C-alpha positions as protocol buffer text, in pm:
chain_id: "A"
residue {
  index: 1
  type: UNK
  ca { x: 22 y: -3 z: 0 }
}
residue {
  index: 2
  type: UNK
  ca { x: 176 y: 303 z: -152 }
}
residue {
  index: 3
  type: UNK
  ca { x: 166 y: 531 z: 175 }
}
residue {
  index: 4
  type: UNK
  ca { x: 185 y: 920 z: 161 }
}
residue {
  index: 5
  type: UNK
  ca { x: 224 y: 1148 z: 468 }
}
residue {
  index: 6
  type: UNK
  ca { x: 145 y: 1526 z: 528 }
}
residue {
  index: 7
  type: UNK
  ca { x: 321 y: 1785 z: 735 }
}
residue {
  index: 8
  type: UNK
  ca { x: 162 y: 2187 z: 739 }
}
residue {
  index: 9
  type: UNK
  ca { x: 56 y: 2499 z: 909 }
}
residue {
  index: 10
  type: UNK
  ca { x: -236 y: 2475 z: 889 }
}
residue {
  index: 11
  type: UNK
  ca { x: -467 y: 2348 z: 1169 }
}
residue {
  index: 12
  type: UNK
  ca { x: -777 y: 2104 z: 1220 }
}
residue {
  index: 13
  type: UNK
  ca { x: -1062 y: 2332 z: 1138 }
}
residue {
  index: 14
  type: UNK
  ca { x: -922 y: 2439 z: 760 }
}
residue {
  index: 15
  type: UNK
  ca { x: -1030 y: 2230 z: 425 }
}
residue {
  index: 16
  type: UNK
  ca { x: -704 y: 2255 z: 320 }
}
residue {
  index: 17
  type: UNK
  ca { x: -547 y: 1862 z: 465 }
}
residue {
  index: 18
  type: UNK
  ca { x: -889 y: 1688 z: 352 }
}
residue {
  index: 19
  type: UNK
  ca { x: -826 y: 1830 z: 17 }
}
residue {
  index: 20
  type: UNK
  ca { x: -502 y: 1785 z: -55 }
}
residue {
  index: 21
  type: UNK
  ca { x: -557 y: 1407 z: 145 }
}
residue {
  index: 22
  type: UNK
  ca { x: -874 y: 1372 z: -142 }
}
residue {
  index: 23
  type: UNK
  ca { x: -710 y: 1475 z: -464 }
}
residue {
  index: 24
  type: UNK
  ca { x: -433 y: 1186 z: -368 }
}
residue {
  index: 25
  type: UNK
  ca { x: -703 y: 976 z: -279 }
}
residue {
  index: 26
  type: UNK
  ca { x: -919 y: 948 z: -565 }
}
residue {
  index: 27
  type: UNK
  ca { x: -652 y: 976 z: -871 }
}
residue {
  index: 28
  type: UNK
  ca { x: -454 y: 706 z: -616 }
}
residue {
  index: 29
  type: UNK
  ca { x: -741 y: 523 z: -463 }
}
residue {
  index: 30
  type: UNK
  ca { x: -507 y: 253 z: -279 }
}
residue {
  index: 31
  type: UNK
  ca { x: -262 y: 527 z: -99 }
}
residue {
  index: 32
  type: UNK
  ca { x: -322 y: 523 z: 250 }
}
residue {
  index: 33
  type: UNK
  ca { x: -246 y: 961 z: 354 }
}
residue {
  index: 34
  type: UNK
  ca { x: -121 y: 954 z: 707 }
}
residue {
  index: 35
  type: UNK
  ca { x: -61 y: 1342 z: 914 }
}
residue {
  index: 36
  type: UNK
  ca { x: 283 y: 1395 z: 1159 }
}
residue {
  index: 37
  type: UNK
  ca { x: 91 y: 1724 z: 1179 }
}
residue {
  index: 38
  type: UNK
  ca { x: -117 y: 1999 z: 1039 }
}
residue {
  index: 39
  type: UNK
  ca { x: -42 y: 2192 z: 1369 }
}
residue {
  index: 40
  type: UNK
  ca { x: 333 y: 2387 z: 1297 }
}
residue {
  index: 41
  type: UNK
  ca { x: 292 y: 2707 z: 1379 }
}
residue {
  index: 42
  type: UNK
  ca { x: 266 y: 2942 z: 1035 }
}
residue {
  index: 43
  type: UNK
  ca { x: 588 y: 2935 z: 832 }
}
residue {
  index: 44
  type: UNK
  ca { x: 782 y: 2803 z: 1097 }
}
residue {
  index: 45
  type: UNK
  ca { x: 983 y: 2552 z: 876 }
}
residue {
  index: 46
  type: UNK
  ca { x: 1292 y: 2489 z: 1175 }
}
residue {
  index: 47
  type: UNK
  ca { x: 952 y: 2339 z: 1374 }
}
residue {
  index: 48
  type: UNK
  ca { x: 834 y: 2151 z: 1060 }
}
residue {
  index: 49
  type: UNK
  ca { x: 1194 y: 2013 z: 1030 }
}
residue {
  index: 50
  type: UNK
  ca { x: 1217 y: 1894 z: 1357 }
}
residue {
  index: 51
  type: UNK
  ca { x: 845 y: 1704 z: 1323 }
}
residue {
  index: 52
  type: UNK
  ca { x: 952 y: 1542 z: 999 }
}
residue {
  index: 53
  type: UNK
  ca { x: 1332 y: 1479 z: 1091 }
}
residue {
  index: 54
  type: UNK
  ca { x: 1271 y: 1227 z: 1360 }
}
residue {
  index: 55
  type: UNK
  ca { x: 923 y: 1067 z: 1213 }
}
residue {
  index: 56
  type: UNK
  ca { x: 1023 y: 990 z: 876 }
}
residue {
  index: 57
  type: UNK
  ca { x: 1215 y: 743 z: 950 }
}
residue {
  index: 58
  type: UNK
  ca { x: 955 y: 515 z: 1117 }
}
residue {
  index: 59
  type: UNK
  ca { x: 765 y: 465 z: 768 }
}
residue {
  index: 60
  type: UNK
  ca { x: 843 y: 205 z: 494 }
}
residue {
  index: 61
  type: UNK
  ca { x: 1123 y: 247 z: 245 }
}
residue {
  index: 62
  type: UNK
  ca { x: 921 y: 418 z: -68 }
}
residue {
  index: 63
  type: UNK
  ca { x: 712 y: 677 z: 186 }
}
residue {
  index: 64
  type: UNK
  ca { x: 588 y: 958 z: -74 }
}
residue {
  index: 65
  type: UNK
  ca { x: 614 y: 1288 z: 215 }
}
residue {
  index: 66
  type: UNK
  ca { x: 399 y: 1603 z: 197 }
}
residue {
  index: 67
  type: UNK
  ca { x: 536 y: 1922 z: 308 }
}
residue {
  index: 68
  type: UNK
  ca { x: 344 y: 2227 z: 310 }
}
residue {
  index: 69
  type: UNK
  ca { x: 485 y: 2502 z: 548 }
}
residue {
  index: 70
  type: UNK
  ca { x: 697 y: 2798 z: 308 }
}
residue {
  index: 71
  type: UNK
  ca { x: 826 y: 3028 z: 565 }
}
residue {
  index: 72
  type: UNK
  ca { x: 830 y: 3343 z: 290 }
}
residue {
  index: 73
  type: UNK
  ca { x: 428 y: 3189 z: 175 }
}
residue {
  index: 74
  type: UNK
  ca { x: 614 y: 3347 z: -181 }
}
residue {
  index: 75
  type: UNK
  ca { x: 447 y: 3282 z: -478 }
}
residue {
  index: 76
  type: UNK
  ca { x: 814 y: 3225 z: -587 }
}
residue {
  index: 77
  type: UNK
  ca { x: 917 y: 2991 z: -411 }
}
residue {
  index: 78
  type: UNK
  ca { x: 1025 y: 2673 z: -610 }
}
residue {
  index: 79
  type: UNK
  ca { x: 840 y: 2328 z: -617 }
}
residue {
  index: 80
  type: UNK
  ca { x: 1074 y: 2018 z: -591 }
}
residue {
  index: 81
  type: UNK
  ca { x: 1037 y: 1671 z: -511 }
}
residue {
  index: 82
  type: UNK
  ca { x: 1359 y: 1433 z: -373 }
}
residue {
  index: 83
  type: UNK
  ca { x: 1483 y: 1118 z: -276 }
}
residue {
  index: 84
  type: UNK
  ca { x: 1700 y: 1090 z: 5 }
}
residue {
  index: 85
  type: UNK
  ca { x: 1707 y: 746 z: 231 }
}
residue {
  index: 86
  type: UNK
  ca { x: 1487 y: 531 z: 15 }
}
residue {
  index: 87
  type: UNK
  ca { x: 1194 y: 779 z: 117 }
}
residue {
  index: 88
  type: UNK
  ca { x: 1029 y: 1031 z: -150 }
}
residue {
  index: 89
  type: UNK
  ca { x: 987 y: 1416 z: -38 }
}
residue {
  index: 90
  type: UNK
  ca { x: 763 y: 1705 z: -212 }
}
residue {
  index: 91
  type: UNK
  ca { x: 752 y: 2053 z: -116 }
}
residue {
  index: 92
  type: UNK
  ca { x: 906 y: 2421 z: -101 }
}
residue {
  index: 93
  type: UNK
  ca { x: 1273 y: 2463 z: -155 }
}
residue {
  index: 94
  type: UNK
  ca { x: 1300 y: 2764 z: 146 }
}
residue {
  index: 95
  type: UNK
  ca { x: 1600 y: 2601 z: 313 }
}
residue {
  index: 96
  type: UNK
  ca { x: 1367 y: 2301 z: 515 }
}
residue {
  index: 97
  type: UNK
  ca { x: 1527 y: 1997 z: 314 }
}
residue {
  index: 98
  type: UNK
  ca { x: 1884 y: 2101 z: 469 }
}
residue {
  index: 99
  type: UNK
  ca { x: 1732 y: 2062 z: 878 }
}
residue {
  index: 100
  type: UNK
  ca { x: 1551 y: 1765 z: 780 }
}
residue {
  index: 101
  type: UNK
  ca { x: 1838 y: 1524 z: 599 }
}
residue {
  index: 102
  type: UNK
  ca { x: 2146 y: 1417 z: 709 }
}
residue {
  index: 103
  type: UNK
  ca { x: 2307 y: 1399 z: 379 }
}
residue {
  index: 104
  type: UNK
  ca { x: 2264 y: 1485 z: 28 }
}
residue {
  index: 105
  type: UNK
  ca { x: 1964 y: 1413 z: -149 }
}
residue {
  index: 106
  type: UNK
  ca { x: 2037 y: 1092 z: -426 }
}
residue {
  index: 107
  type: UNK
  ca { x: 1821 y: 1278 z: -647 }
}
residue {
  index: 108
  type: UNK
  ca { x: 1653 y: 1555 z: -682 }
}
residue {
  index: 109
  type: UNK
  ca { x: 1430 y: 1723 z: -966 }
}
residue {
  index: 110
  type: UNK
  ca { x: 1161 y: 2125 z: -1003 }
}
residue {
  index: 111
  type: UNK
  ca { x: 825 y: 2050 z: -1026 }
}
residue {
  index: 112
  type: UNK
  ca { x: 673 y: 2194 z: -1326 }
}
residue {
  index: 113
  type: UNK
  ca { x: 371 y: 2323 z: -1276 }
}
residue {
  index: 114
  type: UNK
  ca { x: 162 y: 2564 z: -1478 }
}
residue {
  index: 115
  type: UNK
  ca { x: -91 y: 2844 z: -1290 }
}
residue {
  index: 116
  type: UNK
  ca { x: -59 y: 3040 z: -1021 }
}
residue {
  index: 117
  type: UNK
  ca { x: -279 y: 2905 z: -771 }
}
residue {
  index: 118
  type: UNK
  ca { x: -244 y: 2990 z: -457 }
}
residue {
  index: 119
  type: UNK
  ca { x: -329 y: 2629 z: -336 }
}
residue {
  index: 120
  type: UNK
  ca { x: 7 y: 2441 z: -457 }
}
residue {
  index: 121
  type: UNK
  ca { x: 15 y: 2185 z: -203 }
}
residue {
  index: 122
  type: UNK
  ca { x: -351 y: 2030 z: -390 }
}
residue {
  index: 123
  type: UNK
  ca { x: -220 y: 2137 z: -745 }
}
residue {
  index: 124
  type: UNK
  ca { x: 99 y: 2072 z: -759 }
}
residue {
  index: 125
  type: UNK
  ca { x: 214 y: 1833 z: -460 }
}
residue {
  index: 126
  type: UNK
  ca { x: -69 y: 1611 z: -438 }
}
residue {
  index: 127
  type: UNK
  ca { x: -44 y: 1508 z: -804 }
}
residue {
  index: 128
  type: UNK
  ca { x: 352 y: 1528 z: -811 }
}
residue {
  index: 129
  type: UNK
  ca { x: 307 y: 1262 z: -505 }
}
residue {
  index: 130
  type: UNK
  ca { x: 52 y: 987 z: -757 }
}
residue {
  index: 131
  type: UNK
  ca { x: 265 y: 1038 z: -1015 }
}
residue {
  index: 132
  type: UNK
  ca { x: 541 y: 886 z: -804 }
}
residue {
  index: 133
  type: UNK
  ca { x: 325 y: 635 z: -650 }
}
residue {
  index: 134
  type: UNK
  ca { x: 210 y: 590 z: -1095 }
}
residue {
  index: 135
  type: UNK
  ca { x: 532 y: 563 z: -1167 }
}
residue {
  index: 136
  type: UNK
  ca { x: 782 y: 507 z: -941 }
}
residue {
  index: 137
  type: UNK
  ca { x: 1046 y: 764 z: -1020 }
}
residue {
  index: 138
  type: UNK
  ca { x: 1068 y: 1122 z: -1006 }
}
residue {
  index: 139
  type: UNK
  ca { x: 1207 y: 1206 z: -1372 }
}
residue {
  index: 140
  type: UNK
  ca { x: 830 y: 1281 z: -1538 }
}
residue {
  index: 141
  type: UNK
  ca { x: 828 y: 1535 z: -1239 }
}
residue {
  index: 142
  type: UNK
  ca { x: 1015 y: 1825 z: -1388 }
}
residue {
  index: 143
  type: UNK
  ca { x: 1383 y: 1863 z: -1465 }
}
residue {
  index: 144
  type: UNK
  ca { x: 1657 y: 1786 z: -1253 }
}
residue {
  index: 145
  type: UNK
  ca { x: 1767 y: 2083 z: -983 }
}
residue {
  index: 146
  type: UNK
  ca { x: 2069 y: 2101 z: -828 }
}
residue {
  index: 147
  type: UNK
  ca { x: 2110 y: 2403 z: -619 }
}
residue {
  index: 148
  type: UNK
  ca { x: 1922 y: 2294 z: -348 }
}
residue {
  index: 149
  type: UNK
  ca { x: 1893 y: 2598 z: -82 }
}
residue {
  index: 150
  type: UNK
  ca { x: 2003 y: 2486 z: 269 }
}
residue {
  index: 151
  type: UNK
  ca { x: 1933 y: 2610 z: 649 }
}
residue {
  index: 152
  type: UNK
  ca { x: 2191 y: 2414 z: 895 }
}
residue {
  index: 153
  type: UNK
  ca { x: 2067 y: 2327 z: 1215 }
}
residue {
  index: 154
  type: UNK
  ca { x: 2164 y: 2520 z: 1518 }
}
residue {
  index: 155
  type: UNK
  ca { x: 2428 y: 2331 z: 1679 }
}
residue {
  index: 156
  type: UNK
  ca { x: 2546 y: 2390 z: 2071 }
}
residue {
  index: 157
  type: UNK
  ca { x: 2899 y: 2553 z: 2157 }
}
residue {
  index: 158
  type: UNK
  ca { x: 3137 y: 2332 z: 2345 }
}
residue {
  index: 159
  type: UNK
  ca { x: 3492 y: 2366 z: 2521 }
}
residue {
  index: 160
  type: UNK
  ca { x: 3659 y: 2093 z: 2748 }
}
residue {
  index: 161
  type: UNK
  ca { x: 3425 y: 2193 z: 3001 }
}
residue {
  index: 162
  type: UNK
  ca { x: 3103 y: 2370 z: 2891 }
}
residue {
  index: 163
  type: UNK
  ca { x: 2822 y: 2254 z: 2641 }
}
residue {
  index: 164
  type: UNK
  ca { x: 2618 y: 2604 z: 2531 }
}
residue {
  index: 165
  type: UNK
  ca { x: 2312 y: 2395 z: 2402 }
}
residue {
  index: 166
  type: UNK
  ca { x: 1961 y: 2535 z: 2319 }
}
residue {
  index: 167
  type: UNK
  ca { x: 1576 y: 2378 z: 2294 }
}
residue {
  index: 168
  type: UNK
  ca { x: 1505 y: 2268 z: 2010 }
}
residue {
  index: 169
  type: UNK
  ca { x: 1155 y: 2146 z: 2062 }
}
residue {
  index: 170
  type: UNK
  ca { x: 912 y: 2208 z: 2313 }
}
residue {
  index: 171
  type: UNK
  ca { x: 633 y: 1888 z: 2275 }
}
residue {
  index: 172
  type: UNK
  ca { x: 254 y: 1910 z: 2379 }
}
residue {
  index: 173
  type: UNK
  ca { x: 321 y: 1816 z: 2727 }
}
residue {
  index: 174
  type: UNK
  ca { x: 562 y: 2123 z: 2750 }
}
residue {
  index: 175
  type: UNK
  ca { x: 886 y: 1948 z: 2754 }
}
residue {
  index: 176
  type: UNK
  ca { x: 1174 y: 2089 z: 2665 }
}
residue {
  index: 177
  type: UNK
  ca { x: 1339 y: 1910 z: 2379 }
}
residue {
  index: 178
  type: UNK
  ca { x: 1712 y: 2023 z: 2299 }
}
residue {
  index: 179
  type: UNK
  ca { x: 1977 y: 2006 z: 2061 }
}
residue {
  index: 180
  type: UNK
  ca { x: 2223 y: 1822 z: 2281 }
}
residue {
  index: 181
  type: UNK
  ca { x: 2314 y: 1479 z: 2289 }
}
residue {
  index: 182
  type: UNK
  ca { x: 2400 y: 1188 z: 2424 }
}
residue {
  index: 183
  type: UNK
  ca { x: 2643 y: 1164 z: 2246 }
}
residue {
  index: 184
  type: UNK
  ca { x: 2832 y: 1458 z: 2290 }
}
residue {
  index: 185
  type: UNK
  ca { x: 2711 y: 1531 z: 2655 }
}
residue {
  index: 186
  type: UNK
  ca { x: 2928 y: 1157 z: 2715 }
}
residue {
  index: 187
  type: UNK
  ca { x: 3239 y: 1274 z: 2478 }
}
residue {
  index: 188
  type: UNK
  ca { x: 3203 y: 1573 z: 2668 }
}
residue {
  index: 189
  type: UNK
  ca { x: 3140 y: 1489 z: 2994 }
}
residue {
  index: 190
  type: UNK
  ca { x: 3382 y: 1215 z: 2959 }
}
residue {
  index: 191
  type: UNK
  ca { x: 3191 y: 1111 z: 3307 }
}
residue {
  index: 192
  type: UNK
  ca { x: 3267 y: 1366 z: 3516 }
}
residue {
  index: 193
  type: UNK
  ca { x: 3013 y: 1507 z: 3782 }
}
residue {
  index: 194
  type: UNK
  ca { x: 2784 y: 1798 z: 3555 }
}
residue {
  index: 195
  type: UNK
  ca { x: 2526 y: 2091 z: 3652 }
}
residue {
  index: 196
  type: UNK
  ca { x: 2284 y: 2161 z: 3395 }
}
residue {
  index: 197
  type: UNK
  ca { x: 2115 y: 2535 z: 3376 }
}
residue {
  index: 198
  type: UNK
  ca { x: 1812 y: 2567 z: 3254 }
}
residue {
  index: 199
  type: UNK
  ca { x: 1807 y: 2988 z: 3108 }
}
residue {
  index: 200
  type: UNK
  ca { x: 1984 y: 3153 z: 3431 }
}
residue {
  index: 201
  type: UNK
  ca { x: 2206 y: 2988 z: 3721 }
}
residue {
  index: 202
  type: UNK
  ca { x: 1864 y: 2988 z: 3924 }
}
residue {
  index: 203
  type: UNK
  ca { x: 1756 y: 2624 z: 3776 }
}
residue {
  index: 204
  type: UNK
  ca { x: 2034 y: 2345 z: 3819 }
}
residue {
  index: 205
  type: UNK
  ca { x: 1993 y: 2043 z: 3740 }
}
residue {
  index: 206
  type: UNK
  ca { x: 2288 y: 1804 z: 3869 }
}
residue {
  index: 207
  type: UNK
  ca { x: 2196 y: 1445 z: 3777 }
}
residue {
  index: 208
  type: UNK
  ca { x: 2022 y: 1272 z: 3512 }
}
residue {
  index: 209
  type: UNK
  ca { x: 1681 y: 1060 z: 3541 }
}
residue {
  index: 210
  type: UNK
  ca { x: 1645 y: 760 z: 3314 }
}
residue {
  index: 211
  type: UNK
  ca { x: 1236 y: 805 z: 3319 }
}
residue {
  index: 212
  type: UNK
  ca { x: 983 y: 1072 z: 3498 }
}
residue {
  index: 213
  type: UNK
  ca { x: 903 y: 883 z: 3743 }
}
residue {
  index: 214
  type: UNK
  ca { x: 1324 y: 895 z: 3881 }
}
residue {
  index: 215
  type: UNK
  ca { x: 1165 y: 1215 z: 4071 }
}
residue {
  index: 216
  type: UNK
  ca { x: 984 y: 1379 z: 4283 }
}
residue {
  index: 217
  type: UNK
  ca { x: 615 y: 1582 z: 4150 }
}
residue {
  index: 218
  type: UNK
  ca { x: 654 y: 1912 z: 4057 }
}
residue {
  index: 219
  type: UNK
  ca { x: 1015 y: 1896 z: 4073 }
}
residue {
  index: 220
  type: UNK
  ca { x: 1239 y: 1971 z: 3762 }
}
residue {
  index: 221
  type: UNK
  ca { x: 1447 y: 1706 z: 3586 }
}
residue {
  index: 222
  type: UNK
  ca { x: 1689 y: 1638 z: 3338 }
}
residue {
  index: 223
  type: UNK
  ca { x: 1631 y: 1304 z: 3115 }
}
residue {
  index: 224
  type: UNK
  ca { x: 1773 y: 1191 z: 2742 }
}
residue {
  index: 225
  type: UNK
  ca { x: 1482 y: 1050 z: 2565 }
}
residue {
  index: 226
  type: UNK
  ca { x: 1401 y: 805 z: 2271 }
}
residue {
  index: 227
  type: UNK
  ca { x: 1551 y: 1036 z: 2049 }
}
residue {
  index: 228
  type: UNK
  ca { x: 1884 y: 1086 z: 2239 }
}
residue {
  index: 229
  type: UNK
  ca { x: 1834 y: 1421 z: 2294 }
}
residue {
  index: 230
  type: UNK
  ca { x: 1834 y: 1606 z: 2659 }
}
residue {
  index: 231
  type: UNK
  ca { x: 1502 y: 1722 z: 2791 }
}
residue {
  index: 232
  type: UNK
  ca { x: 1403 y: 1941 z: 3057 }
}
residue {
  index: 233
  type: UNK
  ca { x: 1082 y: 1875 z: 3202 }
}
residue {
  index: 234
  type: UNK
  ca { x: 934 y: 1901 z: 3556 }
}
residue {
  index: 235
  type: UNK
  ca { x: 725 y: 1578 z: 3694 }
}
residue {
  index: 236
  type: UNK
  ca { x: 393 y: 1573 z: 3683 }
}
residue {
  index: 237
  type: UNK
  ca { x: 394 y: 1977 z: 3553 }
}
residue {
  index: 238
  type: UNK
  ca { x: 444 y: 2304 z: 3280 }
}
residue {
  index: 239
  type: UNK
  ca { x: 775 y: 2309 z: 3198 }
}
residue {
  index: 240
  type: UNK
  ca { x: 824 y: 2539 z: 2946 }
}
residue {
  index: 241
  type: UNK
  ca { x: 576 y: 2765 z: 3095 }
}
residue {
  index: 242
  type: UNK
  ca { x: 652 y: 2736 z: 3448 }
}
residue {
  index: 243
  type: UNK
  ca { x: 1113 y: 2800 z: 3368 }
}
residue {
  index: 244
  type: UNK
  ca { x: 972 y: 3063 z: 3072 }
}
residue {
  index: 245
  type: UNK
  ca { x: 1102 y: 2795 z: 2825 }
}
residue {
  index: 246
  type: UNK
  ca { x: 1119 y: 2858 z: 2387 }
}
residue {
  index: 247
  type: UNK
  ca { x: 1237 y: 2742 z: 2043 }
}
residue {
  index: 248
  type: UNK
  ca { x: 1626 y: 2869 z: 2160 }
}
residue {
  index: 249
  type: UNK
  ca { x: 1609 y: 2923 z: 2558 }
}
residue {
  index: 250
  type: UNK
  ca { x: 1946 y: 2851 z: 2686 }
}
residue {
  index: 251
  type: UNK
  ca { x: 2067 y: 2524 z: 2813 }
}
residue {
  index: 252
  type: UNK
  ca { x: 2402 y: 2497 z: 2961 }
}
residue {
  index: 253
  type: UNK
  ca { x: 2587 y: 2217 z: 3102 }
}
residue {
  index: 254
  type: UNK
  ca { x: 2952 y: 2255 z: 3281 }
}
residue {
  index: 255
  type: UNK
  ca { x: 3118 y: 2015 z: 3448 }
}
residue {
  index: 256
  type: UNK
  ca { x: 3386 y: 1965 z: 3719 }
}
residue {
  index: 257
  type: UNK
  ca { x: 3706 y: 1824 z: 3704 }
}
residue {
  index: 258
  type: UNK
  ca { x: 3742 y: 1509 z: 3880 }
}
residue {
  index: 259
  type: UNK
  ca { x: 3939 y: 1533 z: 4224 }
}
């Protein structure tokens, strides 16, 4: 069964998502169209990229991912389709694919789209997905596209005893997921004791939990989540609100010299 995912900055009350799904199913009746999310904040490609990056690899090979988030809302933005890691992606050439992919695409084309409609996700992206389903290739969609516009992920700054990271995502439980990986923590920490400062020196954590229940109710905690990213939470509470955390809030880890 062909699978198409949809990620957008629409909301559940709009008809846009249903129109895209209906267009695909009408032309490709055997296709399954599922949402990654339609709740991305308007034009926020960084948050859309985070969602897709950590979700797409759990789908079967050959899945087609439509990303309907355009940070500039620019009618001149190039529509592209590409293949990477045995998955297909359709979206705007607005920098998002540099945030999603860890390597260059294997193949990439610009989608030939006649017309100046205001809903290209339905009139161009949905039909491009069906062309891939029917023909199993990108070449019929348009000419090769070589100059992919890339944005790069914000990485932590490091030295011998400090990691300066930031919040990369706030989930629906208001836990703050950072851009600090377990590998980086182990590489810089080398087993040393540490202090984690969340946004300021007043919010301090000195140990890692393996699960939320390792802490007391209402206690601030840090753990490495299923993505192997450092997460800041409050057991039974709202960390983002109580600690005033949002995208790019500062997370600093200071390692101590062992005596």
